[in-house]
Each structure stands twice: as C-alpha cells, then as structure tokens.
N, C-alpha and C positions, 0 to 999 in steps of 0.2 A: 164810225169817223167817216162826216161827207168831204171828199176828196175836192180839192179847188185849187186851181194852175191857169195862169196866166196865159193868152195867148196873144199878146200880143200890145201895145202899149198901155191902153184902161181896161184889157177887156177882159175878161176872166170865163171859165169856164167851172161848173158847179157835176159833179157827175155823181147822180141819187141812183144806185142799184135796184130796180124794179118798184119806182113809184108809181101809185096812181094819178091819174091827172087831178083831181080833189089837193088831194098834202105836199100834189110840184107846185099848184099857183101859189097854196098856204107857207110852205118855202118861201116862195117868189116874195111872195105879200111879208110874209116878216121881214126878210132881207131888205127889203126896200125901205120900211117901216125903219129900220133898228139902223140905217143911215140917215134917213131923214129928221131921226131923231137927235143925230150927233149933230148935225148944223153944219158940215161940212161935204158932206157926201152929197149926189142922187145917184140913186138906179133905174137902171132898165132892165128888166127881164125877158128871155123869150125863154118859154118852151118848146121841148120838141121830144118824141119817143122816139127810139133806132133799136132795132137788134142788134145790128154793129158794128162798133163805131168805126166812124170813117170822115174823111170831109165833109161830105154830103152833109154830114150829121149838124157839122155846126154852122154849115150854109141855111141848114133850115130853123136853127135857131134862131141864127140872125134876124130870116124873115119874120120871126114871129113876134119880133120886136116891134114890129109893126102893124100887128093885126089887133 
C-alpha cells in the first residue's frame, strides 16, 4: 500500500518506500493520466529521493514540479 496524505489545501504527498527513479516517474505519470481521464482533475508531480524525512524533502519535491 502506498500512503497518501494531504499537506495543505490541494497538495498531497505520496510516500513510496525504496523506489528507483524510473518506477517513481512511472507512478507519477500513471497518477497524472488517471486524473486527466477523469475529466475533473489535473495533477502536477514532483519527485525527490530522501534518506531521512524532514521538511526539506517537501521543498525539494515542490521545486521538482517546475523542472
């Protein structure tokens, strides 16, 4: 099971234990495509890899939205 949590407003975090980059990108693309097919939602995905969770991980993922 992949845990989802909201971090405020319309922003969510998905924690995927020990992913590799291709798997993380595929997960993000699948999530985005599912939302697009719904016709009601749009999704932007930012990916970051961390060793220990802290607030800087969220900031890094947020920056990745614009890369």
